[in-house]
KEGULUM-126358 format. One record per atom (N, C-alpha, C): residue in three letters; residue number from 1; x, y, z; atom name. Coordinates in nm, 4 decimals. Each point is the difference from the previous one (the first is absolute). Layout:
N
r residu = ala | num = NUM | east = X | north = Y | up = Z | atome = CA
...
//
This chain:
72
r residu = met | num = 1 | east = 11.8888 | north = -2.2092 | up = 1.1511 | atome = N
r residu = met | num = 1 | east = -0.0177 | north = -0.1120 | up = -0.0904 | atome = CA
r residu = met | num = 1 | east = -0.0213 | north = -0.1267 | up = 0.0825 | atome = C
r residu = val | num = 2 | east = -0.1018 | north = -0.0761 | up = -0.0345 | atome = N
r residu = val | num = 2 | east = -0.0329 | north = -0.1224 | up = 0.0727 | atome = CA
r residu = val | num = 2 | east = 0.0547 | north = -0.1189 | up = -0.0768 | atome = C
r residu = ala | num = 3 | east = 0.0733 | north = -0.0856 | up = 0.0707 | atome = N
r residu = ala | num = 3 | east = 0.0553 | north = -0.1204 | up = -0.0625 | atome = CA
r residu = ala | num = 3 | east = -0.1123 | north = -0.0984 | up = -0.0273 | atome = C
r residu = pro | num = 4 | east = 0.0129 | north = -0.0807 | up = -0.1049 | atome = N
r residu = pro | num = 4 | east = -0.1025 | north = -0.1001 | up = -0.0262 | atome = CA
r residu = pro | num = 4 | east = -0.0047 | north = -0.1001 | up = 0.1146 | atome = C
r residu = gln | num = 5 | east = -0.1194 | north = -0.0515 | up = 0.0263 | atome = N
r residu = gln | num = 5 | east = -0.0150 | north = -0.0960 | up = 0.1079 | atome = CA
r residu = gln | num = 5 | east = 0.0668 | north = -0.1312 | up = -0.0347 | atome = C
r residu = ser | num = 6 | east = 0.0649 | north = -0.0588 | up = 0.0982 | atome = N
r residu = ser | num = 6 | east = 0.0615 | north = -0.1311 | up = -0.0168 | atome = CA
r residu = ser | num = 6 | east = -0.1023 | north = -0.1055 | up = 0.0348 | atome = C
r residu = ser | num = 7 | east = -0.0129 | north = -0.1026 | up = -0.0817 | atome = N
r residu = ser | num = 7 | east = -0.0933 | north = -0.1079 | up = 0.0303 | atome = CA
r residu = ser | num = 7 | east = 0.0725 | north = -0.1208 | up = 0.0550 | atome = C
r residu = val | num = 8 | east = 0.1295 | north = 0.0122 | up = 0.0243 | atome = N
r residu = val | num = 8 | east = 0.0788 | north = -0.1117 | up = 0.0503 | atome = CA
r residu = val | num = 8 | east = 0.0188 | north = 0.0157 | up = 0.1506 | atome = C
r residu = tyr | num = 9 | east = -0.0447 | north = -0.0977 | up = 0.0735 | atome = N
r residu = tyr | num = 9 | east = 0.0176 | north = -0.0011 | up = 0.1457 | atome = CA
r residu = tyr | num = 9 | east = 0.0574 | north = -0.1336 | up = 0.0394 | atome = C
r residu = pro | num = 10 | east = 0.1004 | north = -0.0100 | up = 0.0784 | atome = N
r residu = pro | num = 10 | east = 0.0751 | north = 0.1150 | up = 0.0481 | atome = CA
r residu = pro | num = 10 | east = 0.0794 | north = 0.0642 | up = -0.1121 | atome = C
r residu = arg | num = 11 | east = 0.0394 | north = 0.1233 | up = 0.0210 | atome = N
r residu = arg | num = 11 | east = 0.0750 | north = 0.0734 | up = -0.1018 | atome = CA
r residu = arg | num = 11 | east = 0.1316 | north = -0.0693 | up = -0.0278 | atome = C
r residu = thr | num = 12 | east = 0.0427 | north = 0.0029 | up = -0.1243 | atome = N
r residu = thr | num = 12 | east = 0.1241 | north = -0.0664 | up = -0.0395 | atome = CA
r residu = thr | num = 12 | east = 0.1013 | north = 0.0973 | up = -0.0605 | atome = C
r residu = asp | num = 13 | east = -0.0291 | north = 0.1290 | up = 0.0025 | atome = N
r residu = asp | num = 13 | east = 0.0887 | north = 0.0964 | up = -0.0645 | atome = CA
r residu = asp | num = 13 | east = 0.0938 | north = 0.0705 | up = 0.0974 | atome = C
r residu = phe | num = 14 | east = 0.0269 | north = -0.0607 | up = 0.1162 | atome = N
r residu = phe | num = 14 | east = 0.0945 | north = 0.0561 | up = 0.0945 | atome = CA
r residu = phe | num = 14 | east = 0.1421 | north = -0.0273 | up = -0.0480 | atome = C
r residu = pro | num = 15 | east = 0.0964 | north = 0.0793 | up = 0.0437 | atome = N
r residu = pro | num = 15 | east = 0.1395 | north = -0.0264 | up = -0.0370 | atome = CA
r residu = pro | num = 15 | east = 0.0418 | north = -0.1404 | up = 0.0444 | atome = C
r residu = glu | num = 16 | east = 0.0894 | north = -0.0619 | up = -0.0779 | atome = N
r residu = glu | num = 16 | east = 0.0413 | north = -0.1372 | up = 0.0276 | atome = CA
r residu = glu | num = 16 | east = 0.0663 | north = -0.0157 | up = 0.1360 | atome = C
r residu = asp | num = 17 | east = 0.0674 | north = 0.1039 | up = 0.0484 | atome = N
r residu = asp | num = 17 | east = 0.0705 | north = -0.0120 | up = 0.1275 | atome = CA
r residu = asp | num = 17 | east = -0.0886 | north = 0.0307 | up = 0.1209 | atome = C
r residu = leu | num = 18 | east = -0.1283 | north = 0.0240 | up = -0.0217 | atome = N
r residu = leu | num = 18 | east = -0.0935 | north = 0.0248 | up = 0.1089 | atome = CA
r residu = leu | num = 18 | east = -0.0610 | north = -0.1329 | up = 0.0427 | atome = C
r residu = glu | num = 19 | east = 0.0268 | north = -0.0387 | up = 0.1234 | atome = N
r residu = glu | num = 19 | east = -0.0515 | north = -0.1275 | up = 0.0491 | atome = CA
r residu = glu | num = 19 | east = -0.1497 | north = 0.0110 | up = 0.0272 | atome = C
r residu = cys | num = 20 | east = -0.0761 | north = -0.0924 | up = -0.0539 | atome = N
r residu = cys | num = 20 | east = -0.1445 | north = -0.0044 | up = 0.0201 | atome = CA
r residu = cys | num = 20 | east = -0.0375 | north = -0.1372 | up = 0.0557 | atome = C
r residu = his | num = 21 | east = -0.1017 | north = -0.0034 | up = 0.0807 | atome = N
r residu = his | num = 21 | east = -0.0461 | north = -0.1252 | up = 0.0586 | atome = CA
r residu = his | num = 21 | east = -0.1286 | north = -0.0424 | up = -0.0696 | atome = C
r residu = pro | num = 22 | east = -0.0130 | north = -0.1282 | up = -0.0313 | atome = N
r residu = pro | num = 22 | east = -0.1234 | north = -0.0466 | up = -0.0645 | atome = CA
r residu = pro | num = 22 | east = -0.1156 | north = -0.0014 | up = 0.1005 | atome = C
r residu = leu | num = 23 | east = -0.0839 | north = 0.0987 | up = -0.0073 | atome = N
r residu = leu | num = 23 | east = -0.1132 | north = 0.0124 | up = 0.0914 | atome = CA
r residu = leu | num = 23 | east = -0.1288 | north = -0.0458 | up = -0.0668 | atome = C
r residu = leu | num = 24 | east = -0.0981 | north = -0.0320 | up = 0.0817 | atome = N
r residu = leu | num = 24 | east = -0.1312 | north = -0.0351 | up = -0.0534 | atome = CA
r residu = leu | num = 24 | east = -0.0643 | north = 0.1242 | up = -0.0615 | atome = C
r residu = val | num = 25 | east = -0.0815 | north = -0.0221 | up = -0.1017 | atome = N
r residu = val | num = 25 | east = -0.0723 | north = 0.1080 | up = -0.0653 | atome = CA
r residu = val | num = 25 | east = -0.1472 | north = -0.0136 | up = 0.0372 | atome = C
r residu = val | num = 26 | east = -0.0562 | north = 0.1047 | up = 0.0582 | atome = N
r residu = val | num = 26 | east = -0.1391 | north = -0.0002 | up = 0.0440 | atome = CA
r residu = val | num = 26 | east = -0.0784 | north = 0.0970 | up = -0.0881 | atome = C
r residu = asp | num = 27 | east = -0.1135 | north = -0.0455 | up = -0.0485 | atome = N
r residu = asp | num = 27 | east = -0.0865 | north = 0.0812 | up = -0.0856 | atome = CA
r residu = asp | num = 27 | east = -0.1079 | north = 0.0633 | up = 0.0871 | atome = C
r residu = tyr | num = 28 | east = 0.0121 | north = 0.1305 | up = 0.0249 | atome = N
r residu = tyr | num = 28 | east = -0.0953 | north = 0.0688 | up = 0.0868 | atome = CA
r residu = tyr | num = 28 | east = -0.1433 | north = -0.0098 | up = -0.0515 | atome = C
r residu = ala | num = 29 | east = -0.0181 | north = 0.0093 | up = -0.1304 | atome = N
r residu = ala | num = 29 | east = -0.1348 | north = -0.0067 | up = -0.0564 | atome = CA
r residu = ala | num = 29 | east = -0.0663 | north = -0.1336 | up = 0.0343 | atome = C
r residu = lys | num = 30 | east = 0.0781 | north = -0.1079 | up = -0.0036 | atome = N
r residu = lys | num = 30 | east = -0.0557 | north = -0.1320 | up = 0.0343 | atome = CA
r residu = lys | num = 30 | east = -0.0293 | north = -0.0104 | up = 0.1494 | atome = C
r residu = val | num = 31 | east = 0.0892 | north = 0.0552 | up = 0.0820 | atome = N
r residu = val | num = 31 | east = -0.0246 | north = -0.0015 | up = 0.1445 | atome = CA
r residu = val | num = 31 | east = -0.1280 | north = 0.0769 | up = 0.0308 | atome = C
r residu = ala | num = 32 | east = -0.0148 | north = 0.1179 | up = -0.0595 | atome = N
r residu = ala | num = 32 | east = -0.1184 | north = 0.0825 | up = 0.0226 | atome = CA
r residu = ala | num = 32 | east = -0.1277 | north = -0.0687 | up = -0.0474 | atome = C
r residu = ala | num = 33 | east = 0.0132 | north = -0.0863 | up = -0.1025 | atome = N
r residu = ala | num = 33 | east = -0.1160 | north = -0.0726 | up = -0.0517 | atome = CA
r residu = ala | num = 33 | east = -0.0296 | north = -0.1264 | up = 0.0806 | atome = C
r residu = gly | num = 34 | east = 0.0868 | north = -0.0322 | up = 0.0969 | atome = N
r residu = gly | num = 34 | east = -0.0239 | north = -0.1152 | up = 0.0853 | atome = CA
r residu = gly | num = 34 | east = 0.0552 | north = -0.1316 | up = -0.0514 | atome = C
r residu = asp | num = 35 | east = 0.0914 | north = 0.0044 | up = -0.0956 | atome = N
r residu = asp | num = 35 | east = 0.0612 | north = -0.1220 | up = -0.0534 | atome = CA
r residu = asp | num = 35 | east = 0.0756 | north = -0.0719 | up = 0.1117 | atome = C
r residu = glu | num = 36 | east = -0.0457 | north = -0.1204 | up = 0.0379 | atome = N
r residu = glu | num = 36 | east = 0.0576 | north = -0.0718 | up = 0.1134 | atome = CA
r residu = glu | num = 36 | east = 0.1476 | north = -0.0340 | up = -0.0206 | atome = C
r residu = his | num = 37 | east = 0.0363 | north = -0.0402 | up = -0.1205 | atome = N
r residu = his | num = 37 | east = 0.1405 | north = -0.0323 | up = -0.0273 | atome = CA
r residu = his | num = 37 | east = 0.0880 | north = 0.1228 | up = 0.0201 | atome = C
r residu = glu | num = 38 | east = -0.0466 | north = 0.1136 | up = -0.0482 | atome = N
r residu = glu | num = 38 | east = 0.0801 | north = 0.1223 | up = 0.0118 | atome = CA
r residu = glu | num = 38 | east = 0.0079 | north = 0.0472 | up = 0.1446 | atome = C
r residu = val | num = 39 | east = -0.1085 | north = -0.0164 | up = 0.0750 | atome = N
r residu = val | num = 39 | east = 0.0015 | north = 0.0345 | up = 0.1421 | atome = CA
r residu = val | num = 39 | east = 0.1003 | north = -0.0894 | up = 0.0733 | atome = C
r residu = asp | num = 40 | east = 0.0022 | north = -0.1286 | up = -0.0344 | atome = N
r residu = asp | num = 40 | east = 0.0982 | north = -0.0920 | up = 0.0586 | atome = CA
r residu = asp | num = 40 | east = 0.1427 | north = 0.0412 | up = -0.0365 | atome = C
r residu = gln | num = 41 | east = 0.0193 | north = 0.0439 | up = -0.1244 | atome = N
r residu = gln | num = 41 | east = 0.1319 | north = 0.0461 | up = -0.0456 | atome = CA
r residu = gln | num = 41 | east = 0.0451 | north = 0.1209 | up = 0.0834 | atome = C
r residu = leu | num = 42 | east = -0.0919 | north = 0.0920 | up = 0.0232 | atome = N
r residu = leu | num = 42 | east = 0.0304 | north = 0.1179 | up = 0.0811 | atome = CA
r residu = leu | num = 42 | east = 0.0342 | north = -0.0408 | up = 0.1431 | atome = C
r residu = tyr | num = 43 | east = -0.0778 | north = -0.0900 | up = 0.0572 | atome = N
r residu = tyr | num = 43 | east = 0.0258 | north = -0.0474 | up = 0.1359 | atome = CA
r residu = tyr | num = 43 | east = 0.1378 | north = -0.0645 | up = 0.0091 | atome = C
r residu = gln | num = 44 | east = 0.0324 | north = -0.0852 | up = -0.0966 | atome = N
r residu = gln | num = 44 | east = 0.1307 | north = -0.0664 | up = -0.0026 | atome = CA
r residu = gln | num = 44 | east = 0.1122 | north = 0.1029 | up = -0.0094 | atome = C
r residu = ala | num = 45 | east = -0.0166 | north = 0.0979 | up = -0.0860 | atome = N
r residu = ala | num = 45 | east = 0.1026 | north = 0.1030 | up = -0.0168 | atome = CA
r residu = ala | num = 45 | east = 0.0202 | north = 0.0791 | up = 0.1292 | atome = C
r residu = cys | num = 46 | east = -0.1071 | north = 0.0308 | up = 0.0674 | atome = N
r residu = cys | num = 46 | east = 0.0093 | north = 0.0810 | up = 0.1222 | atome = CA
r residu = cys | num = 46 | east = 0.0550 | north = -0.0790 | up = 0.1180 | atome = C
r residu = thr | num = 47 | east = -0.0360 | north = -0.1259 | up = 0.0104 | atome = N
r residu = thr | num = 47 | east = 0.0407 | north = -0.0774 | up = 0.1173 | atome = CA
r residu = thr | num = 47 | east = 0.1330 | north = -0.0708 | up = -0.0170 | atome = C
r residu = ala | num = 48 | east = 0.0345 | north = -0.0419 | up = -0.1209 | atome = N
r residu = ala | num = 48 | east = 0.1234 | north = -0.0758 | up = -0.0215 | atome = CA
r residu = ala | num = 48 | east = 0.1157 | north = 0.0890 | up = -0.0449 | atome = C
r residu = leu | num = 49 | east = -0.0287 | north = 0.0972 | up = -0.0858 | atome = N
r residu = leu | num = 49 | east = 0.1058 | north = 0.0821 | up = -0.0571 | atome = CA
r residu = leu | num = 49 | east = 0.0051 | north = 0.1411 | up = 0.0596 | atome = C
r residu = gly | num = 50 | east = -0.1162 | north = 0.0581 | up = 0.0197 | atome = N
r residu = gly | num = 50 | east = -0.0066 | north = 0.1361 | up = 0.0502 | atome = CA
r residu = gly | num = 50 | east = 0.0010 | north = 0.1065 | up = -0.1074 | atome = C
r residu = phe | num = 51 | east = 0.0226 | north = -0.0407 | up = -0.1245 | atome = N
r residu = phe | num = 51 | east = 0.0030 | north = 0.0933 | up = -0.1133 | atome = CA
r residu = phe | num = 51 | east = -0.0646 | north = -0.0668 | up = -0.1200 | atome = C
r residu = phe | num = 52 | east = -0.0494 | north = 0.0814 | up = -0.0932 | atome = N
r residu = phe | num = 52 | east = -0.0583 | north = -0.0533 | up = -0.1224 | atome = CA
r residu = phe | num = 52 | east = -0.0104 | north = 0.1116 | up = -0.1033 | atome = C
r residu = tyr | num = 53 | east = -0.0130 | north = -0.0400 | up = -0.1250 | atome = N
r residu = tyr | num = 53 | east = -0.0302 | north = 0.0946 | up = -0.1082 | atome = CA
r residu = tyr | num = 53 | east = -0.1519 | north = 0.0107 | up = -0.0087 | atome = C
r residu = leu | num = 54 | east = -0.0512 | north = 0.1201 | up = -0.0189 | atome = N
r residu = leu | num = 54 | east = -0.1433 | north = 0.0218 | up = -0.0117 | atome = CA
r residu = leu | num = 54 | east = -0.0291 | north = 0.0574 | up = -0.1378 | atome = C
r residu = lys | num = 55 | east = -0.0865 | north = -0.0670 | up = -0.0744 | atome = N
r residu = lys | num = 55 | east = -0.0372 | north = 0.0508 | up = -0.1323 | atome = CA
r residu = lys | num = 55 | east = -0.1488 | north = 0.0302 | up = -0.0036 | atome = C
r residu = his | num = 56 | east = -0.0390 | north = 0.0764 | up = -0.0997 | atome = N
r residu = his | num = 56 | east = -0.1389 | north = 0.0415 | up = -0.0202 | atome = CA
r residu = his | num = 56 | east = -0.0563 | north = 0.0714 | up = 0.1228 | atome = C
r residu = his | num = 57 | east = 0.0828 | north = 0.0876 | up = 0.0580 | atome = N
r residu = his | num = 57 | east = -0.0382 | north = 0.0745 | up = 0.1195 | atome = CA
r residu = his | num = 57 | east = -0.0586 | north = 0.1361 | up = -0.0333 | atome = C
r residu = gly | num = 58 | east = 0.0092 | north = 0.0408 | up = -0.1252 | atome = N
r residu = gly | num = 58 | east = -0.0620 | north = 0.1246 | up = -0.0430 | atome = CA
r residu = gly | num = 58 | east = 0.0870 | north = 0.1236 | up = 0.0088 | atome = C
r residu = val | num = 59 | east = 0.1260 | north = -0.0129 | up = 0.0398 | atome = N
r residu = val | num = 59 | east = 0.0857 | north = 0.1184 | up = 0.0073 | atome = CA
r residu = val | num = 59 | east = 0.1218 | north = -0.0124 | up = -0.0907 | atome = C
r residu = glu | num = 60 | east = -0.0079 | north = -0.0852 | up = -0.1022 | atome = N
r residu = glu | num = 60 | east = 0.1112 | north = -0.0160 | up = -0.0930 | atome = CA
r residu = glu | num = 60 | east = 0.0398 | north = 0.1327 | up = -0.0624 | atome = C
r residu = his | num = 61 | east = -0.0987 | north = 0.0865 | up = -0.0242 | atome = N
r residu = his | num = 61 | east = 0.0288 | north = 0.1291 | up = -0.0616 | atome = CA
r residu = his | num = 61 | east = 0.0878 | north = 0.0874 | up = 0.0905 | atome = C
r residu = leu | num = 62 | east = 0.0084 | north = -0.0317 | up = 0.1283 | atome = N
r residu = leu | num = 62 | east = 0.0862 | north = 0.0744 | up = 0.0907 | atome = CA
r residu = leu | num = 62 | east = 0.1380 | north = -0.0627 | up = 0.0147 | atome = C
r residu = thr | num = 63 | east = 0.0084 | north = -0.1311 | up = -0.0148 | atome = N
r residu = thr | num = 63 | east = 0.1283 | north = -0.0676 | up = 0.0214 | atome = CA
r residu = thr | num = 63 | east = 0.0880 | north = -0.0008 | up = -0.1238 | atome = C
r residu = glu | num = 64 | east = -0.0571 | north = -0.0132 | up = -0.1169 | atome = N
r residu = glu | num = 64 | east = 0.0797 | north = -0.0082 | up = -0.1221 | atome = CA
r residu = glu | num = 64 | east = 0.0866 | north = 0.1240 | up = -0.0227 | atome = C
r residu = pro | num = 65 | east = -0.0500 | north = 0.1212 | up = 0.0252 | atome = N
r residu = pro | num = 65 | east = 0.0869 | north = 0.1174 | up = -0.0173 | atome = CA
r residu = pro | num = 65 | east = 0.1219 | north = -0.0018 | up = 0.0924 | atome = C
r residu = met | num = 66 | east = -0.0107 | north = -0.0642 | up = 0.1164 | atome = N
r residu = met | num = 66 | east = 0.1155 | north = -0.0085 | up = 0.0893 | atome = CA
r residu = met | num = 66 | east = 0.1105 | north = -0.0847 | up = -0.0623 | atome = C
r residu = phe | num = 67 | east = -0.0367 | north = -0.1089 | up = -0.0685 | atome = N
r residu = phe | num = 67 | east = 0.0996 | north = -0.0817 | up = -0.0675 | atome = CA
r residu = phe | num = 67 | east = 0.0652 | north = 0.0795 | up = -0.1139 | atome = C
r residu = ala | num = 68 | east = -0.0788 | north = 0.0772 | up = -0.0723 | atome = N
r residu = ala | num = 68 | east = 0.0550 | north = 0.0811 | up = -0.1082 | atome = CA
r residu = ala | num = 68 | east = 0.0971 | north = 0.1048 | up = 0.0547 | atome = C
r residu = met | num = 69 | east = -0.0351 | north = 0.0595 | up = 0.1136 | atome = N
r residu = met | num = 69 | east = 0.0876 | north = 0.0989 | up = 0.0614 | atome = CA
r residu = met | num = 69 | east = 0.1304 | north = -0.0656 | up = 0.0449 | atome = C
r residu = gly | num = 70 | east = -0.0091 | north = -0.1205 | up = 0.0522 | atome = N
r residu = gly | num = 70 | east = 0.1199 | north = -0.0721 | up = 0.0421 | atome = CA
r residu = gly | num = 70 | east = 0.0938 | north = -0.0275 | up = -0.1163 | atome = C
r residu = lys | num = 71 | east = -0.0556 | north = -0.0336 | up = -0.1155 | atome = N
r residu = lys | num = 71 | east = 0.0824 | north = -0.0242 | up = -0.1181 | atome = CA
r residu = lys | num = 71 | east = 0.0681 | north = 0.1275 | up = -0.0480 | atome = C
r residu = ala | num = 72 | east = -0.0748 | north = 0.1119 | up = 0.0086 | atome = N
r residu = ala | num = 72 | east = 0.0540 | north = 0.1294 | up = -0.0441 | atome = CA
r residu = ala | num = 72 | east = 0.1132 | north = 0.0424 | up = 0.0899 | atome = C
//
């Protein structure tokens, strides 16, 4: 069974006691299309933070079932 895709990034359905860090969100589709602002966002995330959330990467259908399995 495949869980429905989440359209909220970063995800907000983690347990309350799980510490999360507010990371930048990078849209892969925009980076691939050459969006200068998004490319700058990616550069900032990589050089200043070292981590980021990536959306519209095309593998959501593989990641969502992992979250469902974790809940189960």
